[in-house]
C-alpha positions as a Python dict, from the first residue, in 0.01 Angstrom:
ca = {
    (1, 'X'): (0, 0, 0),
    (2, 'X'): (-65, 292, -235),
    (3, 'X'): (-57, 270, -610),
    (4, 'X'): (273, 455, -632),
    (5, 'X'): (440, 244, -367),
    (6, 'X'): (311, -68, -539),
    (7, 'X'): (472, 26, -871),
    (8, 'X'): (802, 110, -709),
    (9, 'X'): (810, -209, -505),
    (10, 'X'): (778, -430, -810),
    (11, 'X'): (1145, -375, -873),
    (12, 'X'): (1225, -607, -586),
    (13, 'X'): (1044, -849, -366),
    (14, 'X'): (1176, -688, -50),
    (15, 'X'): (1055, -331, -7),
    (16, 'X'): (1013, -101, 294),
    (17, 'X'): (648, -203, 327),
    (18, 'X'): (707, -568, 232),
    (19, 'X'): (855, -760, 527),
    (20, 'X'): (946, -1082, 343),
    (21, 'X'): (1284, -1126, 179),
    (22, 'X'): (1308, -1270, -170),
    (23, 'X'): (1401, -1622, -59),
    (24, 'X'): (1125, -1644, 201),
    (25, 'X'): (873, -1511, -50),
    (26, 'X'): (990, -1769, -302),
    (27, 'X'): (971, -2051, -47),
    (28, 'X'): (621, -1958, 70),
    (29, 'X'): (481, -1935, -283),
    (30, 'X'): (634, -2273, -362),
    (31, 'X'): (496, -2424, -40),
    (32, 'X'): (145, -2306, -121),
    (33, 'X'): (159, -2469, -463),
    (34, 'X'): (325, -2776, -312),
    (35, 'X'): (18, -2848, -100),
    (36, 'X'): (-167, -2900, -426),
    (37, 'X'): (101, -3127, -574),
    (38, 'X'): (127, -3325, -250),
    (39, 'X'): (-244, -3411, -259),
    (40, 'X'): (-190, -3555, -607),
    (41, 'X'): (143, -3737, -598),
    (42, 'X'): (145, -3878, -246),
    (43, 'X'): (-174, -4068, -331),
    (44, 'X'): (-35, -4257, -632),
    (45, 'X'): (128, -4549, -444),
    (46, 'X'): (-190, -4589, -238),
    (47, 'X'): (-422, -4663, -533),
    (48, 'X'): (-410, -5044, -489),
    (49, 'X'): (-449, -5024, -109),
    (50, 'X'): (-745, -4785, -134),
    (51, 'X'): (-903, -5001, -404),
    (52, 'X'): (-872, -5310, -190),
    (53, 'X'): (-1000, -5138, 125),
    (54, 'X'): (-1302, -4975, -42),
    (55, 'X'): (-1392, -5252, -285),
    (56, 'X'): (-1282, -5100, -616),
    (57, 'X'): (-1238, -5397, -848),
    (58, 'X'): (-1139, -5229, -1179),
    (59, 'X'): (-785, -5091, -1171),
    (60, 'X'): (-869, -4803, -1408),
    (61, 'X'): (-1148, -4690, -1172),
    (62, 'X'): (-889, -4613, -905),
    (63, 'X'): (-770, -4328, -1126),
    (64, 'X'): (-1083, -4137, -1023),
    (65, 'X'): (-910, -4066, -690),
    (66, 'X'): (-687, -3831, -887),
    (67, 'X'): (-945, -3714, -1142),
    (68, 'X'): (-1199, -3612, -874),
    (69, 'X'): (-940, -3392, -707),
    (70, 'X'): (-833, -3234, -1037),
    (71, 'X'): (-1189, -3157, -1145),
    (72, 'X'): (-1255, -3000, -803),
    (73, 'X'): (-944, -2790, -842),
    (74, 'X'): (-1061, -2675, -1184),
    (75, 'X'): (-1408, -2571, -1065),
    (76, 'X'): (-1271, -2400, -754),
    (77, 'X'): (-1031, -2193, -962),
    (78, 'X'): (-1325, -2017, -1123),
    (79, 'X'): (-1417, -1833, -805),
    (80, 'X'): (-1104, -1755, -604),
    (81, 'X'): (-971, -1485, -831),
    (82, 'X'): (-1280, -1266, -794),
    (83, 'X'): (-1284, -1326, -419),
    (84, 'X'): (-915, -1235, -394),
    (85, 'X'): (-969, -920, -602),
    (86, 'X'): (-1252, -813, -370),
    (87, 'X'): (-1145, -924, -21),
    (88, 'X'): (-769, -942, -63),
    (89, 'X'): (-523, -1222, -125),
    (90, 'X'): (-452, -1316, 235),
    (91, 'X'): (-800, -1379, 384),
    (92, 'X'): (-907, -1585, 82),
    (93, 'X'): (-588, -1788, 96),
    (94, 'X'): (-613, -1863, 469),
    (95, 'X'): (-979, -1965, 442),
    (96, 'X'): (-897, -2204, 159),
    (97, 'X'): (-611, -2364, 353),
    (98, 'X'): (-848, -2434, 643),
    (99, 'X'): (-1102, -2594, 407),
    (100, 'X'): (-824, -2802, 248),
    (101, 'X'): (-731, -2944, 589),
    (102, 'X'): (-1091, -3017, 687),
    (103, 'X'): (-1174, -3209, 369),
    (104, 'X'): (-843, -3394, 383),
    (105, 'X'): (-934, -3515, 732),
    (106, 'X'): (-1279, -3622, 616),
    (107, 'X'): (-1126, -3808, 322),
    (108, 'X'): (-906, -4000, 562),
    (109, 'X'): (-1213, -4123, 750),
    (110, 'X'): (-1409, -4227, 440),
    (111, 'X'): (-1571, -4571, 451),
    (112, 'X'): (-1688, -4585, 89),
    (113, 'X'): (-1526, -4507, -245),
    (114, 'X'): (-1808, -4268, -334),
    (115, 'X'): (-1756, -4067, -14),
    (116, 'X'): (-1382, -4059, -73),
    (117, 'X'): (-1430, -3920, -423),
    (118, 'X'): (-1667, -3655, -286),
    (119, 'X'): (-1418, -3539, -24),
    (120, 'X'): (-1135, -3547, -278),
    (121, 'X'): (-1343, -3324, -505),
    (122, 'X'): (-1406, -3084, -215),
    (123, 'X'): (-1037, -3087, -119),
    (124, 'X'): (-956, -2996, -478),
    (125, 'X'): (-1208, -2711, -463),
    (126, 'X'): (-1017, -2566, -168),
    (127, 'X'): (-673, -2638, -312),
    (128, 'X'): (-750, -2434, -622),
    (129, 'X'): (-685, -2120, -419),
    (130, 'X'): (-320, -2216, -372),
    (131, 'X'): (-238, -2175, -739),
    (132, 'X'): (-477, -1888, -817),
    (133, 'X'): (-385, -1667, -523),
    (134, 'X'): (-13, -1747, -534),
    (135, 'X'): (2, -1652, -902),
    (136, 'X'): (-196, -1335, -834),
    (137, 'X'): (44, -1241, -552),
    (138, 'X'): (340, -1294, -784),
    (139, 'X'): (170, -1090, -1058),
    (140, 'X'): (105, -814, -801),
    (141, 'X'): (481, -770, -782),
    (142, 'X'): (633, -883, -1112),
    (143, 'X'): (550, -909, -1483),
    (144, 'X'): (688, -1026, -1816),
    (145, 'X'): (1003, -1235, -1839),
    (146, 'X'): (1086, -1145, -1476),
    (147, 'X'): (762, -1303, -1369),
    (148, 'X'): (841, -1605, -1586),
    (149, 'X'): (1176, -1638, -1413),
    (150, 'X'): (1022, -1613, -1066),
    (151, 'X'): (754, -1868, -1153),
    (152, 'X'): (1029, -2100, -1274),
    (153, 'X'): (1215, -2057, -946),
    (154, 'X'): (893, -2133, -758),
    (155, 'X'): (848, -2443, -970),
    (156, 'X'): (1198, -2563, -886),
    (157, 'X'): (1106, -2575, -518),
    (158, 'X'): (753, -2688, -599),
    (159, 'X'): (883, -2981, -807),
    (160, 'X'): (1061, -3123, -504),
    (161, 'X'): (717, -3246, -400),
    (162, 'X'): (658, -3484, -694),
    (163, 'X'): (1015, -3607, -643),
    (164, 'X'): (960, -3706, -281),
    (165, 'X'): (579, -3733, -241),
    (166, 'X'): (532, -4085, -384),
    (167, 'X'): (820, -4208, -169),
    (168, 'X'): (665, -4044, 137),
    (169, 'X'): (330, -4202, 54),
    (170, 'X'): (495, -4541, 9),
    (171, 'X'): (686, -4510, 338),
    (172, 'X'): (359, -4435, 519),
    (173, 'X'): (208, -4746, 362),
    (174, 'X'): (497, -4955, 494),
    (175, 'X'): (411, -4871, 856),
    (176, 'X'): (47, -4755, 856),
    (177, 'X'): (-280, -4738, 666),
    (178, 'X'): (-334, -4523, 359),
    (179, 'X'): (-555, -4304, 580),
    (180, 'X'): (-245, -4156, 741),
    (181, 'X'): (-152, -3995, 410),
    (182, 'X'): (-455, -3770, 460),
    (183, 'X'): (-335, -3688, 811),
    (184, 'X'): (-7, -3573, 655),
    (185, 'X'): (-208, -3332, 436),
    (186, 'X'): (-373, -3187, 747),
    (187, 'X'): (-46, -3135, 934),
    (188, 'X'): (144, -2976, 646),
    (189, 'X'): (-143, -2746, 550),
    (190, 'X'): (-152, -2627, 911),
    (191, 'X'): (218, -2542, 900),
    (192, 'X'): (195, -2353, 571),
    (193, 'X'): (-123, -2175, 681),
    (194, 'X'): (42, -2054, 1001),
    (195, 'X'): (343, -1932, 803),
    (196, 'X'): (124, -1736, 561),
    (197, 'X'): (-81, -1591, 846),
    (198, 'X'): (226, -1467, 1032),
    (199, 'X'): (448, -1351, 747),
    (200, 'X'): (262, -1282, 423),
    (201, 'X'): (142, -922, 386),
    (202, 'X'): (-153, -820, 173),
    (203, 'X'): (-26, -751, -182),
    (204, 'X'): (-348, -628, -340),
    (205, 'X'): (-328, -256, -411),
    (206, 'X'): (-643, -91, -265),
    (207, 'X'): (-676, 94, -595),
    (208, 'X'): (-715, -242, -769),
    (209, 'X'): (-995, -376, -549),
    (210, 'X'): (-1278, -497, -773),
    (211, 'X'): (-1625, -537, -617),
    (212, 'X'): (-1797, -867, -689),
    (213, 'X'): (-2071, -783, -934),
    (214, 'X'): (-2193, -1037, -1184),
    (215, 'X'): (-2164, -792, -1472),
    (216, 'X'): (-1808, -698, -1378),
    (217, 'X'): (-1698, -1057, -1331),
    (218, 'X'): (-1852, -1151, -1665),
    (219, 'X'): (-1678, -854, -1827),
    (220, 'X'): (-1343, -965, -1684),
    (221, 'X'): (-1389, -1321, -1804),
    (222, 'X'): (-1497, -1190, -2143),
    (223, 'X'): (-1181, -978, -2164),
    (224, 'X'): (-968, -1281, -2078),
    (225, 'X'): (-1143, -1502, -2332),
    (226, 'X'): (-1130, -1245, -2611),
    (227, 'X'): (-761, -1163, -2564),
    (228, 'X'): (-611, -1373, -2842),
    (229, 'X'): (-256, -1332, -2717),
    (230, 'X'): (-349, -1484, -2381),
    (231, 'X'): (-621, -1734, -2471),
    (232, 'X'): (-406, -1942, -2702),
    (233, 'X'): (-146, -1990, -2431),
    (234, 'X'): (-407, -2080, -2168),
    (235, 'X'): (-555, -2348, -2393),
    (236, 'X'): (-213, -2472, -2505),
    (237, 'X'): (-99, -2500, -2144),
    (238, 'X'): (-411, -2698, -2057),
    (239, 'X'): (-364, -2934, -2350),
    (240, 'X'): (2, -3004, -2266),
    (241, 'X'): (-90, -3050, -1900),
    (242, 'X'): (-351, -3299, -2018),
    (243, 'X'): (-69, -3517, -2144),
    (244, 'X'): (104, -3484, -1807),
    (245, 'X'): (-215, -3575, -1619),
    (246, 'X'): (-260, -3873, -1849),
    (247, 'X'): (81, -3994, -1734),
    (248, 'X'): (-5, -3930, -1369),
    (249, 'X'): (-332, -4123, -1398),
    (250, 'X'): (-170, -4431, -1546),
    (251, 'X'): (184, -4414, -1401),
    (252, 'X'): (127, -4662, -1119),
    (253, 'X'): (-27, -4914, -1359),
    (254, 'X'): (247, -4863, -1617),
    (255, 'X'): (522, -4945, -1371),
    (256, 'X'): (333, -5228, -1198),
    (257, 'X'): (154, -5398, -1489),
    (258, 'X'): (383, -5338, -1787),
    (259, 'X'): (730, -5342, -1635),
    (260, 'X'): (654, -5544, -1319),
    (261, 'X'): (834, -5272, -1121),
    (262, 'X'): (582, -5171, -854),
    (263, 'X'): (853, -5178, -586),
    (264, 'X'): (1061, -4909, -755),
    (265, 'X'): (766, -4698, -870),
    (266, 'X'): (819, -4415, -615),
    (267, 'X'): (1187, -4385, -706),
    (268, 'X'): (1134, -4405, -1082),
    (269, 'X'): (854, -4151, -1054),
    (270, 'X'): (1089, -3927, -855),
    (271, 'X'): (1352, -3948, -1129),
    (272, 'X'): (1100, -3837, -1391),
    (273, 'X'): (977, -3553, -1168),
    (274, 'X'): (1339, -3446, -1114),
    (275, 'X'): (1373, -3391, -1488),
    (276, 'X'): (1094, -3131, -1471),
    (277, 'X'): (1260, -2960, -1173),
    (278, 'X'): (1595, -2948, -1355),
    (279, 'X'): (1440, -2801, -1668),
    (280, 'X'): (1263, -2537, -1458),
    (281, 'X'): (1600, -2445, -1309),
    (282, 'X'): (1753, -2409, -1655),
    (283, 'X'): (1450, -2208, -1763),
    (284, 'X'): (1501, -1966, -1473),
    (285, 'X'): (1858, -1911, -1593),
    (286, 'X'): (1786, -1851, -1961),
    (287, 'X'): (1435, -1707, -1985),
    (288, 'X'): (1535, -1343, -1931),
    (289, 'X'): (1812, -1375, -2187),
    (290, 'X'): (1615, -1544, -2464),
    (291, 'X'): (1256, -1461, -2369),
    (292, 'X'): (966, -1678, -2255),
    (293, 'X'): (831, -1719, -2608),
    (294, 'X'): (1151, -1839, -2772),
    (295, 'X'): (1225, -2085, -2494),
    (296, 'X'): (873, -2229, -2470),
    (297, 'X'): (821, -2257, -2846),
    (298, 'X'): (1145, -2449, -2885),
    (299, 'X'): (1053, -2679, -2597),
    (300, 'X'): (706, -2747, -2741),
    (301, 'X'): (854, -2859, -3072),
    (302, 'X'): (1102, -3080, -2885),
    (303, 'X'): (809, -3226, -2687),
    (304, 'X'): (638, -3326, -3012),
    (305, 'X'): (953, -3490, -3151),
    (306, 'X'): (1012, -3679, -2827),
    (307, 'X'): (649, -3795, -2829),
    (308, 'X'): (707, -3950, -3170),
    (309, 'X'): (1009, -4132, -3031),
    (310, 'X'): (795, -4247, -2736),
    (311, 'X'): (537, -4397, -2973),
    (312, 'X'): (807, -4574, -3170),
    (313, 'X'): (958, -4721, -2853),
    (314, 'X'): (615, -4816, -2712),
    (315, 'X'): (536, -5004, -3032),
    (316, 'X'): (836, -5229, -2985),
    (317, 'X'): (755, -5576, -2862),
    (318, 'X'): (1016, -5562, -2587),
    (319, 'X'): (1041, -5201, -2473),
    (320, 'X'): (1259, -5198, -2163),
    (321, 'X'): (1213, -4996, -1846),
    (322, 'X'): (1539, -4798, -1896),
    (323, 'X'): (1432, -4689, -2246),
    (324, 'X'): (1090, -4588, -2115),
    (325, 'X'): (1243, -4388, -1828),
    (326, 'X'): (1483, -4200, -2055),
    (327, 'X'): (1209, -4103, -2300),
    (328, 'X'): (945, -4012, -2041),
    (329, 'X'): (1199, -3802, -1846),
    (330, 'X'): (1298, -3619, -2165),
    (331, 'X'): (932, -3562, -2253),
    (332, 'X'): (844, -3434, -1908),
    (333, 'X'): (1149, -3206, -1895),
    (334, 'X'): (1004, -3008, -2185),
    (335, 'X'): (704, -2925, -1966),
    (336, 'X'): (947, -2741, -1739),
    (337, 'X'): (1018, -2505, -2028),
    (338, 'X'): (653, -2459, -2131),
    (339, 'X'): (441, -2454, -1814),
    (340, 'X'): (571, -2147, -1630),
    (341, 'X'): (642, -1956, -1951),
    (342, 'X'): (298, -2020, -2099),
    (343, 'X'): (140, -1908, -1770),
    (344, 'X'): (346, -1590, -1750),
    (345, 'X'): (272, -1493, -2111),
    (346, 'X'): (-100, -1553, -2058),
    (347, 'X'): (-102, -1332, -1746),
    (348, 'X'): (96, -1044, -1898),
    (349, 'X'): (-203, -836, -2022),
    (350, 'X'): (-392, -850, -1692),
    (351, 'X'): (-208, -647, -1428),
    (352, 'X'): (-504, -473, -1267),
    (353, 'X'): (-731, -778, -1282),
    (354, 'X'): (-461, -1031, -1191),
    (355, 'X'): (-680, -1225, -947),
    (356, 'X'): (-981, -1274, -1173),
    (357, 'X'): (-759, -1338, -1476),
    (358, 'X'): (-551, -1596, -1289),
    (359, 'X'): (-870, -1757, -1160),
    (360, 'X'): (-1037, -1795, -1498),
    (361, 'X'): (-717, -1907, -1667),
    (362, 'X'): (-650, -2173, -1408),
    (363, 'X'): (-1010, -2291, -1434),
    (364, 'X'): (-986, -2331, -1812),
    (365, 'X'): (-637, -2480, -1798),
    (366, 'X'): (-708, -2732, -1523),
    (367, 'X'): (-1052, -2834, -1650),
    (368, 'X'): (-912, -2898, -1996),
    (369, 'X'): (-610, -3083, -1857),
    (370, 'X'): (-816, -3294, -1615),
    (371, 'X'): (-1054, -3399, -1892),
    (372, 'X'): (-778, -3489, -2136),
    (373, 'X'): (-578, -3664, -1863),
    (374, 'X'): (-881, -3869, -1755),
    (375, 'X'): (-944, -3983, -2112),
    (376, 'X'): (-580, -4082, -2164),
    (377, 'X'): (-573, -4264, -1831),
    (378, 'X'): (-894, -4457, -1901),
    (379, 'X'): (-750, -4573, -2235),
    (380, 'X'): (-476, -4762, -2054),
    (381, 'X'): (-473, -5111, -2206),
    (382, 'X'): (-164, -5270, -2061),
    (383, 'X'): (75, -5082, -2291),
    (384, 'X'): (239, -4740, -2311),
    (385, 'X'): (91, -4668, -2655),
    (386, 'X'): (-222, -4472, -2535),
    (387, 'X'): (-11, -4243, -2317),
    (388, 'X'): (253, -4186, -2586),
    (389, 'X'): (-11, -4117, -2850),
    (390, 'X'): (-175, -3872, -2611),
    (391, 'X'): (156, -3687, -2579),
    (392, 'X'): (189, -3650, -2955),
    (393, 'X'): (-167, -3531, -3009),
    (394, 'X'): (-158, -3283, -2721),
    (395, 'X'): (176, -3145, -2839),
    (396, 'X'): (53, -3088, -3194),
    (397, 'X'): (-271, -2924, -3079),
    (398, 'X'): (-78, -2699, -2839),
    (399, 'X'): (157, -2591, -3118),
    (400, 'X'): (-137, -2486, -3336),
    (401, 'X'): (-292, -2292, -3045),
    (402, 'X'): (35, -2111, -2968),
    (403, 'X'): (88, -2025, -3335),
    (404, 'X'): (-268, -1889, -3354),
    (405, 'X'): (-211, -1683, -3040),
    (406, 'X'): (107, -1535, -3190),
    (407, 'X'): (-67, -1468, -3524),
    (408, 'X'): (148, -1739, -3682),
    (409, 'X'): (479, -1575, -3586),
    (410, 'X'): (665, -1809, -3352),
    (411, 'X'): (991, -1733, -3169),
    (412, 'X'): (929, -1357, -3172),
    (413, 'X'): (1022, -1194, -2843),
    (414, 'X'): (782, -931, -2710),
    (415, 'X'): (915, -721, -2421),
    (416, 'X'): (651, -542, -2209),
    (417, 'X'): (729, -171, -2185),
    (418, 'X'): (879, -44, -1860),
    (419, 'X'): (932, -392, -1712),
    (420, 'X'): (1134, -358, -1390),
    (421, 'X'): (1439, -568, -1315),
    (422, 'X'): (1425, -853, -1067),
    (423, 'X'): (1708, -910, -819),
    (424, 'X'): (1942, -1206, -854),
}
């Protein structure tokens, strides 16, 4: 694809030299990201079974099954962008999918908790490519509020995974060992990898190929870090995601230990995840009209207010499961209005270096979120208070970071010049 044809094809996902229609493109991008979500959420119901099988006595220690994967995903994100900018999106993506399947299989055969954590870390290393390369492919073709809308549409499909994954994991546990959850990862990654191999064209413009040189990579990372308008949103996104990961780490214990509702955990978790999917759908409908900044800033403030309500409810002596579900669903729905918009705003300045920028941003975002989420999860004390307090703190810190990024002018829409329209 030449530089001129690339710029003209950004007006629509389907172009003469781009064989995928818009819906197929959307579905494939969502499926790539869904492999990552599946490896997180399908494992949650299996924490007690894995702990019992591998001799993990402390319930909080079982959270490391999730944390190891997230830290691997963070570290892996640091490298895939540069590889994708040098060798192309497609070969890097396909190689990572193969590695994801291999380490998933090895994790399923683990005989010790230490080995399982090692293979989960390695699986996360491979899975990092799904988000980095998918976002770079999207940025190759769209930008600005149009990109924010497309990312929201991807997240709508992507969020179907957290809705159904815990239920799928639980259903596997009803009829088989937890090891078969890892076999599911292998099968589904093979299907998605074959689809990408057969249908996804290379989207990297040859004019934008960046050789891998240490000085150049360092210069790219330095440009990303020193761009105030992007850095604040990257850090804010990581902080808010930290609250989400804190919930993921402790969700199984919250439902089982606090509300004595382990049997309905997959379904309650699905209801909360559905709130994020619904908010992403609404975001896709309004973001081009109101702008990614106005929508996300409003949602972040609402997240903070809802976190205060969550603390108040958690402090009650007899907080009920329905009250908890309503508040946590409302809190999580705000992430649907911040996540994709924060990511799109942060990527806006980096068209030519989309791969390396996406890589470094995902590294910083995921590493920050994994660390915060691990801390919140380890503070679980048999109540919802640590998680709710974590929400409030992360929301306030994120608001300060966003305000700093915007030079203390919130809700101001900034349209990139010459942004092409995206088809309905």
